[in-house]
C-alpha positions, 0 to 999 in steps of 0.5 A: 512402451520402452520410452515410458519406462525410460521416462519413469526410471530416469525421472523425466526431464531435469533442469540443471543450474541454480533456480531463477532469481527475481529482483524485487523493486521497492515500489513496483509499478501497478498492473493494468493502469496507466503509469505516471512517473512521479519524483521520489518526493511525491505520492503516485496515485495510479488508476482512476486519478493518475496523479503525482501528489505533493504533501500539502502544508504542515498545518493541514496534517495530523500525526499521532503516535501513542502506545500501540497506535499510529494514526496519521492523516496527511494531505496531498495535492495533485494537478487535478485532485486533493487527497487526504491519506490516513494511515492507521495501525490501531492496537498492533503498532510496534514502531519501525517495520513493515505492516501488511495491509489485509482486507479490513474486518472493521472500519477506521478507528477500531482497535482491531490490530489491523493496519489500514490505509484509507484515502478520501478524494472527491467525496469518496472513501477508498480503503486498502485491500492489500499492500504494505505500509512501512514505518521508517523513522523511530518516532513513527512520522515517516515511511512508505506505502504501496497499497491497492485500494477500493471504494468503501462505505466505511466498513466494507469495500464496493467491488470494482475500480481499484487505485494504487498508492505508491510512495513516501509519506512524512509527517511535518 
């Protein structure tokens, strides 16, 4: 009984010192996937593909920024796959900054203000379910992406396999 009263009176166990700090990496490694080590000029596509993808020639990409819309379609090639990466911020684009990637309420091309990242590979559309896309240039033509994607039918995800896209993007 005395021990329980002493516990209540003293407030139990107390820890002294500063709270723990957590260093945050710019591009954290995906969890539970084989890790590919990509150079900084390549896009890491980790998960089902495990590729380091390089930007394809400029003539295959389109980059549009106007008003409150950013729409970039970038082509990448890996050792085994070709990828088309679409970054779309339709209705809420405000220039430089970081844009959260929530689950999509509507499909691509919808002016709903929700930033979206999609990837097309081997006839499969993948859509972002979480992550961030950052615009690092004033003209909206470069930045970084750190996103988790799932297969999609164009408007909703098909639960199951995920992939991670991590790296830099640049419109030629």
